[in-house]
N, C-alpha and C positions, 0 to 999 in steps of 0.2 A: 326250648329255653337257651338263651344266648350264653356263650362261654363266661362272660363277666358275671351274669346272674347266677350261673352254677357255682362259680367260685365264692361269691358273696353268701350263697345259701349253705355252703359246706364249711364248717369251722376249720377243719384240717387243711383244706385247699386254700382257704383264706389266709391261714397262718403261713403257709408255704409261699404264697404269692406276696404277702407282706414282707417276708424275709428277703425275697428276691429283689424287691424294690427299695427297701430301707434296711440298713445294718441294725443289728440287735442293739437295743438301748440307745438308739439315736433317732432323730426326727428329720434328718436331711436325706434326700434320695441318694442312691448309689450313683457312681460316676457314669455308668452305662445308661442309666435313666436320663441323666442330664444331657448326655451327648447324643443318644440315639432315639429316645422317645419324646422328650419334652419339646424339641424344636418342631416336631410334626403335630403335637397336640395343642400347644399353647400359642396364643396370638400376641404379636408385638407389632404395634402400629408404626407407620412411617415416621422417621425422625425421633422416635422414642429412645430413651437411654436408661440403661441400668448400670450404675457406676460399679467400678471393679471391686470395691471392698464392701459389697453387699452380700447378704446371705439369702439366696432365693431358694427356699425349701419347697419347691412345687413338684407335685406328683401327677401322673397321668390320669388318675381316676377322678380328679376334680378339675374344674376349669381355672385357668389363669389367663387374664387378658390385660395388656397394657396399651392404652390408646395412643394415637398419634401425637407426637411432640410432648409426651409426658416423660417425667424423670423420676427415678428412684435413686436417692442420694446415698453416699457412702454410709456404712455401718448400720444400715437398715436391715430388717428381717421381714420377709414375706413368706407365709406358710399357708398352703391350701389343703393341708392334710385332712381336715375335718369339714371343709366347705370351700366353695368357690371364692376366688378373689378376683374381682372385676374392677379395673381402674380405667376411667374415661380419658378423654383427650385434654391436652394442655394442662395436666394436673401434675403437681410436684409433691412427692413423698419425701419429706425433709430428712436431714441427718439424724440417724439413730432411731428412726421410727420402727415400731413393731406392728405388723398387720397380719392378723390371724383370722382366716375365714370362718364362717361365711360373711363376706363383706362386699358391698357394692359402693364404689366411690365414683362420683359423677365427673363432669367436665369442668375445667377451670377451678379445680379445688386446690387450695394451698394448705398443706400440713407443715407446720413449723418443726422444731426439733424435739426429739425424745418423747414422741407421742405413742401411746399404746392403744391400739384398736383391736379388740378381741371379741369375736363372736362365740368363743369357747368358754365353758365353765365345767369344772369337775364336781362330781357328786361328793358329798361328805356325810350323808345321813346315816350310813352304816358304820357304827363306831368300832366294829370288829375288823375293819379294813382301813388302811391309810387312804386319803383322798386320791393319791396317785394310782391306786388299783381299782377305783370305782368308775362307774360309767361316766362318760362325758356327755354334756348337753350343749346344743348349739342353738343360737338365735341370731338371725341375720341382722347385721348392722348396715344401715343405708345412710350414706352421706350424699346429699343432693348437689346439683350444680352450684358453682360459685361460692362454696362455703370456705371459710378461713378458720382454721383451728390453731390456737396459740400453743406455744411450747409447753412441754411437760404435762399435757392434758391426758386424761384417760377416758375412752369411750367404751362403755360396757355393752355386753351382749343384748341384742334386741332393740337397740336405740335407733331412731331415725332423726337426722338433722335436716331441716328443711332448707330450701333454696336460699342462697345469699345471706345465710346467717353467719354470725361470728361467735366463736367460742373463745373466751378469754384464757390467757396463759394459766396453767396450773389447775384447770377445772376438772371436775369429775362428773361426767355426764351419765346419769343413771336413768333418765326419762327422755321421751321424745322432745325435741326442740322444734317449734314451728318455723316457718320460713320468715325471712326478713326481720330477725331479732338479733340482739346482742345478749349473750348469756355467759355467766361466769360464776365461779364458786364451787364449794364442795358441800352438798351436791349443787350442780349448776342450776341457777335460776335466771329468769329473764330480767334484764336490766333496762333494755331499750327496745322499742318497736318502731319500724318505719311507717310513717303516715303518708300514704300515697296522695292524700288531698293537700296536705301542707308541704309535702316533700322534705320532711324533717324527721330525723331520728329522735323520738320522744321518749322520755323516761317512763318506765312502766310503773303503774300504781302498786 
């Protein structure tokens, strides 16, 4: 059994390893993790940029990748503590975005400002414990190539947004969105679809 598997299988060792990586009651990695482990574990593509005033809370036990010529703007938070965060090429993560894995974002994606994308949910069913002390559940979010998400939107766990679809500002996306549509609202619903025969974006029935 590999060392990592042994640590994961032993609650005491797992607790010690977690403390070594992350300070108590915090979610960001220790400085030595950022400086000594992350540069060798995570991938940052050619020409990509992480702006100075971002919070990159990435840890070595899950993947983080930023594709070539992609940008993560100021005041954004990226966290891979409970799942991989994979960002494609020529993609922009706009000002003040929150991205919590597991999340896969494609190429040429535009995320506007103050968007929350979280593949994490807390349990709440046990009323003898606060939600913060209950188990977490994850479902991967997939945002395909060429998607544009408007400002102040929320993408919930388990959702897939298809290629070249547009999500209107302020939308709450709780279900899969197919490719080549415009969707908006709370919850988001399809407003337009692209007709490849007429080459027109047509209103949905």
